[in-house]
N, C-alpha and C positions, 0 to 999 in steps of 0.2 A: 527589473536584472538581475542577475544570479552568479552566485561566486561559486568558485573553486577553493575546496578544502584541501590548500600542500603544506603536506608535512613535511619534505624534503631538505635538504639542505640548498641553498643556491635562491635565486628566486625564477619567477615566472616571467617572459615578456610581454609585460602588458596586460597582464589577462586579469581582472579583478578577484580577489582572491582574499580567502581569509588565512591566515600562515604565523608562521614563525619570525620570519622577518618579512620585510618587504626591500625592494631596491626601490633608492629615489630616483635612479633615471628613470625613472618612466611615471607620468603624470598619473593619479588616482590609481596605483597597484591597490590599490584595499586597504587591509587592516590586519593587523597584528593582533596576536595573540599573545598571552602565556605559555612559554614550553614547560614539557617535561621536567628538564633540571631546577626552571627558575621555582615551579610547585614544590620542587622535590627538596630545596633549599632553601624555601621560604618561612619565614618565623613571626610569630604573633607580637603586639607592637612595646609589650613589655619585656620580653623575652630575646627583641632585637637592641633595643637600648642596652639590657644586660652586657650583651654579647660583642657589642662596641665598645662598652666602658671595658673589659675585659681585652678586647685588642688592646686598647691603646696602652692598657698596665703590662701588659704582657709583652708588645714590642715598643719599647718607647724613642722616638727619632731622635735622642743623641745615641745612642747605642748601635745603630745603624752601620752596613758595611758601604761603603761610597760606592758604590757600585748602581746600575740597570740591569737588574734577572728579566729573562725570557726564557722557558721551555717552552717548544711544541714539537709536532711531529710535521710530516711534508705533505700538509692538502694543501690545498690551493682550488680557487675558485675554476682553475679551466683545464686545470689537466686529472686523472684518475689514476696517471701513472706518471713515472719518471727515467727516463733514460736520457744518454746520450742528445740526443738533436732538445729536447726539451728541459730540461734541469736547469738548466738559469736563468731561464725565464721563468722560474715559478718564484713567488713573493717571498714565503721562509726562507728558499736557500739563498736567496739575494739579503736577508736579513742576516743569515749564516754569515756568508763569507765578507759582508759588511763589516760584521762583530768581528774580524778577524785581523779586519785594522785598527780596530778599537778598545781591544782587550783590556787597555784600563781602568776604562770606565763602563764596557758594555759585556757584562756577564750573559748574554744572548746565544743561545745553542739552541739546536736540534737535536732532541734527544732520543726520537725517535722516529728514523729514515724510510717510513711506510710506502708502501708499494715503488722501489725504488729497486734497477735492477742492478748489478755486479757493479757497475762503471760506474752509476753516481754515488752508490755504496764506499768506490775507493774512493773518493774525491772528499765524501764526510767523513772520513776518520775521526775527525777531532769533534765527538757531537760531545753532548754534557750529560750530564747526569740527572736523576729525575728527580724532580723537586714537590714537594706538596706545596698546591695556590698558598697555605699560611704560611708556607715559609720565605715567602717571597715578602712576608714584613719585615726580613732581617735584614732588606734593603735599605737603601737610599731611596728605590724609584723603580715601577713597574712600567713592564711595558707591554702591550697590547696590540694585538694584530689580527685581520680577517685569518680566516681556513678556508673551509668548504663553503664556505657561504659568513655570514655575522659572527662576532667573536662567544660565543656561547657561556664562557667563562668567565667574560664582563659584567652577567650577572653576579656571580659572585666576589669579583674582585671591588667592585661597589662597596661593598662593606667594612674593607678594610681600612685601618688607618694610614696608609702607605699613599704615596699621590702617582698617579696613572698618567705616562705619555704614552696616547695614544692613537692610534692610526688614522688619519682622516679617512672616509669609509661611506659610503653610500647606501650599506645596506644598515639597516636599523631594526632592531628588536622591537617591542611593542615600549622600550624607557630609555634605549640609550641616547635617544637626541634631545631628550631633557636633560642628561646633563651637560652643562655652558660650558665650551671651552675658554680657560681663562679664569672661572671662576670653580667648577668643580672638578674638570681635569684640564689637562695642557694637550696638544695635537702636534703631530709629525704630518709632513705632505706623504702619501701613498709611494712615492720615488724613491723615499728614504732618505734623500739629499740632506737634510735639517737634522734627520735623528743625532747624529755625534753631537752637534754641538748643544742642541737642545737637552741633550743628556745630560753633558758635561757643566751646562748652566744651571741646571736642575739638583745635581748631584753637589755642587757648591754652595749652591743654597742648603740644603740640605745638612753640608756639617758645619757652614756658620750660622745658622739659624736652628739648629735643633727646631725644640717645638713651638719657637715664632717664624722658625721661616715661612717664607711663603707657598712652598710645596705643602708644608703641614696646613696651611691655611685654607689649600684648595682637597687636600682628603677629608679636613674637618665638612667643607659644606658637602663633598661628596656623603660622606656617613650622613647629613643632616635628610640630604634629597631621597636617599634609599630608605630613610625612617619614616617619610612621606609615600613612596612611589611601591616597597619592594616587601612592608609585611603581607602580613595576610590578608587584613583589609586593603589593603591600595591592589596586589593584584588581583583579585575580584573585582571590585572597580574597574581595572581595565579590562577585564573579562568582560562585565558585564559593555560595559562600554559597546566594544566588539562588537557585540552581540546583537544589543539593541539597534546601533547603526545597519546593523544586516537587515536584523528585520524591518527597519526603515526603506532602506533599498529596496529590498526585493519586493515593497509593494507598490512601486512604482507602475507607472504604464509605461507599457514597449511604445514608442515611437517607431511608427511602421516607414518612414521615410528612411531614404540614405543621408537623409546630412548628416554630413559628421559621422558618417559610416567608417569605420576601417577595414578591410578581409583580414582577417583570422590569420595569422602566420602559421603554417604549419609545421613550424619549427616547432612551437612553446606544446605542442604532445608531447614531445620526448621527454621535457621537464613536469607532467603529469600521467606518463605513463599510459598514454589515450592513442587509439589507433589513427596515423596521418588523416585517413579520410574523417575525421574526425570534426577539423576543421572547417570540411567540402560541403559536410552537411549542415557546420552552424550558417554557412552565407547561404546554402539553397534553400533554407526555413527562414530565413528575414526575407530572402527574395519572394518567396511563396507569401506571405503574409503583407508586402510591402502590395501585390498585385492582384489581393484578394481572394486568393485560390486556398480552397478549403484543403490543403494539401496536409498532410499525414508526415512526417521525416521521421522515420525508425534510424538510432544512430547504431551504426557499425559493430557489429561483431569483432570482440577483440582475438578470436580465434582464426589465426593464419594471417593476420596483417600485421606488417614489424609495426614497430614506435621508433 
């Protein structure tokens, strides 16, 4: 079998891929590999231990603001632009509007209304000031949500000594599913219904317990996990795992029968920038092999074909 290399946001629809992230909606969706930003922010084992100690001294739990923080832009897995008809369906807009009603505990705001028309901008006048990710450590709690696909910033946040309340998601990079809820992070529902109550509980715990709080225990476990998975060695091992499995699976003999064969959806081509007829060619080739015909199928040219 062969894989597609997918370097975009979002997920392919069930195709075997090597990608920055995969969607767990699809069984056997492929393998993840470390993204550019993961390599860019990586450290050696000793450097990382020093960095984690530095953060703990610079941002003690006893001196944090009793609030949960998030800043981001209006990116969404379903919409590329936002107007009167769709903006209320966008997850991050819903998050921003929810926080208006819980402003005593949620400093959660859109900072950059990207790809919004004038109407949407008029509805989001209370945008938040920009904050560096490290500034998040001055708060009791960090909120994390998906954007165009998986949360790319999560790879930086897991190094902090501040607990994370993360939206449950089927998008995962090579490491995210290894940070266990209740052990290294806490989770809230994708429909946001339990976010306010969980945030209040964790903030109260932060203010009462400080360095001994349950949230701080989660953060300590999260940092310990990062020292195993996210230093130079851990990232190299993750990349090697993906490549070795790709090599092993690519060496399989192709079963020419139609047993358990699913037709290729033409919609997948829009994710990989392939012509729509690519799916048809794949199926024609499969049937040709099954029937024993010595037929060479040439992939169609991109020229003149919509995607």
